[in-house]
C-alpha positions as a printed NumPy array, in Angstrom:
array([[102.723,  78.731, 130.775],
       [106.004,  78.851, 132.677],
       [108.769,  78.432, 130.116],
       [111.587,  78.114, 132.629],
       [113.487,  75.   , 131.731],
       [111.922,  74.842, 128.267],
       [114.26 ,  74.186, 125.323],
       [116.   ,  77.361, 124.189],
       [115.581,  78.769, 120.709],
       [118.162,  77.498, 118.264],
       [120.919,  79.832, 117.118],
       [119.661,  81.94 , 114.243],
       [121.383,  81.104, 110.944],
       [122.713,  83.458, 108.325],
       [120.22 ,  85.393, 106.252],
       [118.859,  83.683, 103.141],
       [121.169,  84.115, 100.137],
       [119.303,  86.6  ,  97.984],
       [121.525,  85.752,  94.984],
       [119.373,  82.623,  94.535],
       [116.399,  84.623,  93.296],
       [115.226,  83.174,  90.026],
       [115.401,  84.477,  86.484],
       [113.9  ,  85.92 ,  84.403],
       [114.321,  89.017,  86.511],
       [111.77 ,  90.892,  84.436],
       [108.97 ,  88.398,  85.18 ],
       [106.014,  90.472,  86.371],
       [103.939,  88.818,  89.099],
       [100.51 ,  89.895,  90.243],
       [100.074,  88.937,  93.907],
       [ 96.507,  88.4  ,  95.114],
       [ 95.619,  88.263,  98.808],
       [ 92.173,  86.723,  99.34 ],
       [ 90.469,  87.901, 102.503],
       [ 87.05 ,  87.58 , 104.055],
       [ 86.317,  91.297, 103.593],
       [ 88.543,  92.309, 100.659],
       [ 90.562,  90.875,  97.791],
       [ 93.775,  92.861,  97.341],
       [ 96.269,  92.872,  94.479],
       [ 99.677,  94.379,  93.665],
       [102.292,  94.04 ,  90.911],
       [105.936,  93.093,  91.442],
       [106.891,  95.728,  88.862],
       [105.544,  98.442,  91.111],
       [101.928,  99.511,  91.413],
       [ 99.47 , 100.86 ,  93.905],
       [ 97.562,  98.321,  95.939],
       [ 94.074,  97.767,  94.589],
       [ 91.205,  96.122,  96.422],
       [ 87.65 ,  94.964,  95.889],
       [ 85.095,  94.018,  98.53 ],
       [ 84.644,  90.257,  98.975],
       [ 82.381,  88.734, 101.651],
       [ 80.117,  85.685, 102.032],
       [ 78.516,  86.05 ,  98.59 ],
       [ 81.771,  86.057,  96.609],
       [ 82.334,  82.856,  94.651],
       [ 85.629,  81.956,  92.986],
       [ 84.209,  82.909,  89.592],
       [ 83.01 ,  86.296,  90.886],
       [ 86.43 ,  86.932,  92.424],
       [ 88.208,  86.285,  89.124],
       [ 85.808,  88.596,  87.291],
       [ 86.237,  91.337,  89.907],
       [ 90.048,  91.125,  89.876],
       [ 90.152,  91.156,  86.073],
       [ 87.973,  94.256,  86.038],
       [ 89.946,  96.194,  88.65 ],
       [ 93.313,  95.327,  87.034],
       [ 92.272,  95.668,  83.387],
       [ 95.048,  98.212,  82.734],
       [ 97.8  ,  96.088,  84.355],
       [100.338,  94.038,  82.41 ],
       [101.647,  90.906,  84.128],
       [102.938,  87.431,  83.29 ],
       [101.927,  85.193,  86.207],
       [ 99.884,  85.233,  89.423],
       [100.778,  84.314,  93.014],
       [ 97.73 ,  83.886,  95.228],
       [ 97.105,  83.228,  98.911],
       [ 93.973,  81.216,  99.727],
       [ 92.287,  81.199, 103.18 ],
       [ 92.27 ,  77.429, 103.543],
       [ 94.154,  74.241, 102.667],
       [ 95.522,  73.906,  99.129],
       [ 96.104,  70.661,  97.227],
       [ 97.536,  70.301,  93.714],
       [ 97.432,  74.079,  93.222],
       [ 93.672,  74.22 ,  93.915],
       [ 91.555,  74.923,  97.007],
       [ 91.051,  71.683,  98.944],
       [ 87.93 ,  72.87 , 100.788],
       [ 85.439,  75.72 , 100.645],
       [ 86.48 ,  78.842, 102.614],
       [ 84.658,  79.828, 105.81 ],
       [ 84.094,  83.522, 105.069],
       [ 83.494,  83.565, 101.307],
       [ 80.843,  82.201,  98.952],
       [ 80.631,  78.78 ,  97.27 ],
       [ 82.452,  77.325,  94.286],
       [ 86.081,  77.46 ,  95.439],
       [ 86.975,  73.797,  95.981],
       [ 89.005,  72.451,  93.023],
       [ 88.568,  75.716,  91.095],
       [ 91.108,  76.097,  88.26 ],
       [ 92.445,  79.643,  88.622],
       [ 95.006,  79.277,  85.827],
       [ 92.25 ,  78.484,  83.345],
       [ 89.999,  81.251,  84.689],
       [ 92.657,  83.973,  84.546],
       [ 94.313,  82.675,  81.387],
       [ 97.666,  83.035,  83.18 ],
       [ 99.878,  80.628,  85.149],
       [ 98.804,  80.735,  88.812],
       [100.608,  79.43 ,  91.893],
       [ 98.166,  78.998,  94.754],
       [ 99.298,  78.587,  98.365],
       [ 97.652,  78.87 , 101.764],
       [ 97.435,  82.538, 102.768],
       [ 99.509,  82.005, 105.923],
       [102.215,  80.366, 103.809],
       [102.254,  83.369, 101.479],
       [102.644,  85.786, 104.392],
       [105.336,  83.584, 105.913],
       [107.314,  83.557, 102.67 ],
       [107.107,  87.345, 102.493],
       [108.801,  87.689, 105.879],
       [111.242,  84.782, 105.635],
       [114.956,  85.492, 106.188],
       [116.286,  81.97 , 106.594],
       [116.492,  79.025, 108.982],
       [113.4  ,  77.737, 110.784],
       [110.682,  80.376, 110.977],
       [107.173,  80.003, 112.36 ],
       [104.499,  82.416, 111.151],
       [101.444,  83.116, 113.285],
       [ 98.602,  85.241, 111.938],
       [ 96.407,  86.922, 114.547],
       [ 93.182,  87.857, 112.812],
       [ 89.641,  86.585, 112.602],
       [ 91.109,  83.152, 113.226],
       [ 94.63 ,  81.892, 113.813],
       [ 96.767,  81.366, 110.718],
       [ 99.984,  79.359, 110.879],
       [102.803,  78.177, 108.651],
       [106.424,  77.167, 109.084],
       [109.405,  77.418, 106.772],
       [112.262,  75.04 , 107.549],
       [115.417,  75.881, 105.613],
       [113.39 ,  77.072, 102.59 ],
       [110.828,  74.233, 102.745],
       [107.354,  75.77 , 103.148],
       [104.99 ,  73.873, 105.443],
       [101.338,  74.9  , 105.804],
       [100.091,  74.187, 109.306],
       [ 96.67 ,  73.979, 110.934],
       [ 97.491,  74.827, 114.549],
       [ 94.328,  76.848, 115.126],
       [ 92.128,  73.914, 116.08 ],
       [ 94.509,  72.068, 118.372],
       [ 93.002,  71.571, 121.855],
       [ 94.089,  74.169, 124.409],
       [ 91.989,  74.786, 127.54 ],
       [ 88.454,  74.029, 128.751],
       [ 87.802,  71.88 , 125.672],
       [ 88.509,  74.915, 123.496],
       [ 91.207,  75.494, 120.89 ],
       [ 94.111,  77.896, 120.373],
       [ 91.917,  79.859, 117.97 ],
       [ 89.107,  80.154, 120.519],
       [ 91.489,  81.989, 122.848],
       [ 93.717,  84.063, 120.525],
       [ 91.455,  84.61 , 117.506],
       [ 88.956,  87.44 , 117.196],
       [ 86.366,  85.547, 119.258],
       [ 88.759,  85.269, 122.172],
       [ 89.638,  88.948, 121.988],
       [ 86.   ,  90.039, 121.988],
       [ 84.898,  87.568, 124.655],
       [ 87.745,  87.936, 127.144],
       [ 89.105,  91.445, 126.553],
       [ 92.552,  92.687, 125.546],
       [ 94.362,  91.976, 128.816],
       [ 93.418,  88.289, 129.012],
       [ 93.78 ,  87.931, 125.234],
       [ 97.369,  89.226, 125.379],
       [ 98.202,  86.746, 128.14 ],
       [ 96.764,  83.939, 126.03 ],
       [ 98.808,  85.021, 123.01 ],
       [101.982,  85.006, 125.092],
       [101.153,  81.576, 126.496],
       [100.296,  80.042, 123.105],
       [103.459,  81.485, 121.56 ],
       [105.496,  80.032, 124.424],
       [104.004,  76.581, 123.909],
       [104.706,  76.692, 120.175],
       [108.286,  77.845, 120.772],
       [108.872,  74.953, 123.15 ],
       [107.302,  72.405, 120.797],
       [108.645,  73.521, 117.409],
       [111.965,  75.246, 118.282],
       [111.852,  77.901, 115.565],
       [114.778,  80.282, 115.201],
       [112.185,  83.061, 115.272],
       [108.453,  83.634, 115.13 ],
       [106.884,  86.252, 112.882],
       [103.504,  87.475, 114.119],
       [101.236,  89.017, 111.509],
       [ 97.553,  89.553, 110.947],
       [ 95.272,  92.447, 111.73 ],
       [ 95.462,  92.046, 115.521],
       [ 99.231,  92.063, 115.951],
       [ 99.022,  95.821, 116.604],
       [ 96.886,  95.102, 119.676],
       [ 99.866,  93.516, 121.444],
       [101.632,  95.952, 123.783],
       [104.895,  94.008, 123.54 ],
       [105.998,  91.053, 121.458],
       [106.976,  87.797, 123.156],
       [110.68 ,  86.983, 123.256],
       [111.972,  85.552, 119.992],
       [109.235,  87.217, 117.928],
       [109.023,  90.068, 115.455],
       [106.017,  91.71 , 113.847],
       [105.273,  90.948, 110.222],
       [104.921,  93.801, 107.754],
       [101.562,  94.473, 106.117],
       [103.21 ,  94.063, 102.715],
       [104.477,  90.54 , 103.43 ],
       [101.503,  88.88 , 101.741],
       [102.352,  90.619,  98.472],
       [106.081,  89.99 ,  98.833],
       [105.278,  86.321,  99.411],
       [103.152,  86.266,  96.274],
       [106.093,  87.614,  94.297],
       [108.605,  85.248,  95.877],
       [106.675,  82.05 ,  95.151],
       [107.528,  82.764,  91.526],
       [110.843,  84.593,  91.81 ],
       [112.686,  82.709,  94.569],
       [113.861,  79.324,  93.294],
       [115.356,  78.396,  96.675],
       [111.864,  77.921,  98.13 ],
       [110.234,  74.491,  98.12 ],
       [106.458,  74.84 ,  98.072]])
């Protein structure tokens, strides 16, 4: 897509005021990142990252049991969790594509016996990399994750299935299927084009690109930066510790 004449990115605002982080400062959060191949966890108080294999047979109940077992020696107060799908009223709104059954409307707080804040996994990664203003997060992985934060208001988005070309979607071109089907060179061009369209439509101050395939980009499109692998965990901590965020 030729972006000449497209609206320019808005001036980037000042960095988010970190003095607004919530108390109690000693609140220990366990962040859980739910993925199609692994479930990973880390503590805000400092810990190694621990992981357990997930996959298409893992139900919500099995996940809770597995996480409890692998973190039996950890002490924590609350849990921040990223879910690979829409979230409503702090519970999964639908069943996930790459995991087992029994996730929709599952009560994680009751299952863990701890307060849990559940958000879409793209939202959690976005929060982990957020510095202020209007930021769009794009996750290049198996599919296409997306979320936007507008002056601390967190907005889950479902851009993956918007129509793009040849009756196919953004995800068909820039997700894992597109990479495997069309090769790296064409995939990179599609990523650049999709990013350009989203910049023109949404006018973010910046775009953070994360996900497992971000490393396959030779260069990042203008106005973008790469997300850190730790952002999912940082987001899990911040959904409890950063009172300036509106979830």
